[in-house]
N, C-alpha and C positions, 0 to 999 in steps of 0.2 A: 702551501697547504693552510687551511684555516684552523683557527683555534677551536677545539670542540667545546670549550667552556663559553665561547661567545654565542649567546642565544639570539643575536640579531641576524637572522637569516633572511635573504631576499632572493627570490627566483629572478634571474636576469631575463629581461624581455617579456615577462609575464605581468609584472606589476602586482605581485601577490607576496606579501610578507609572511613570515612564519606565524606571527601573531594573528593575522587575518585568516590564515589557513586553519589554525587551531580554533578560532572563533566560529568559523563556518562548520567545522566538524562537530563542535559542541552544540551548535544550534540545530544541526541535522539530527544528532542523537536525541536531544531533548524533544524536538518536534516529533520524532518517530515514537518516543516513549509516551508522549501525551496522547497522540491519536490512536496508538495501538491498544490502549485500554478501552474496552467497550463502554459506551456511555450508559447503557442500560443496566450495568452492574452484573451482567451474566455473560456467559460464553455465547458466541454467535451460533444461531441454529444452522446457518449456511455460510460457508466461506468460499469466496471466489478469488482465484488467482491466475496468473499467467506463467505456466511452467517453462516458457522460453527464456524468462528473465530470472537470473539467480536470486535477486532480492525478493521477488514476488514468489518464487518457488519456496524460499525459506519461510515466507509468511504463510504459505499453504500448509505448513506443518503445525500451525496453531490448532489446538484441540477443538473440534467441532463435529456435530453429528454427521454433517455432509459437507464435502468440499468439491467444488467444480473447478477444473483446470480448463480455461477457455482455449488453451493451445492444443489440447488433445481432442481430436475429432470435434471440431468446432460445431458442426451441425448437431452432434449428439449432446454437446454441452448445453446448447441453447434449448434443445428439446427437453433435457432434464430440468433446466431452469423453469421452463414453462409448465412442466408437470409437477414441480415442487409444491407440496400442499401443506407443509408444516408452517407453524407460526413462530415468530421470534425474530430477533435482530439478524441482519445480514451484514457481513463485513467483507471488504475486498481490497486488493492491491493489484490494480490492472492498469493498462494503458487507457488513455482518455477515450478512445473510440469504443473499447470494450465496456468501459464504465457507462457510456451513453446508452448502449444497447441494454445492459443489465438494468440501469436506472429506469428506462422506459418500461421494461417488462415488469419490474417490481412496483413502479408507481401505478401501473394498470391494476395491480392487485391490492392497492390501498396503502402501500408502504411509502414512507417519506424519508427524505435525506436528513440524517441527524448530524452528519459531519463529513467534511471532505478536506483533504490536505494534499497539496501537490508535493511530490518528491522526485524531482528531476523529470524523467520521462514517464513516471508512474504517478498515479493518484490513489491515495488510500482513503477509503470512504466507509461509511456505515449508514444503513437504513433500518428502520423499524416501523 
């Protein structure tokens, strides 16, 4: 049995040390905190998330006047997006394919990408 005071841990066969794992976790947390704050200084007017993915579903709890879940009744979500008439920043945490569809629809309305950050299978983005 290993000594619990020994802080040098290494996952056999993976090539990942405890230190590298902690650095990755810290970088992920800091990256998420930086991109999560809206650049415009105000809450997003529209929030877009994917309810099928737990991390994105948690992002969907961010206070916003309107939130669209691309997983629920996808056709209805896209219809609601096209009908959205309010102005203001839009934030999302979605898969790349959903981001491309949303980005195209919002660019057509004159909004521009203000930031995007890849988080594993998801991309967190903001447009205004």
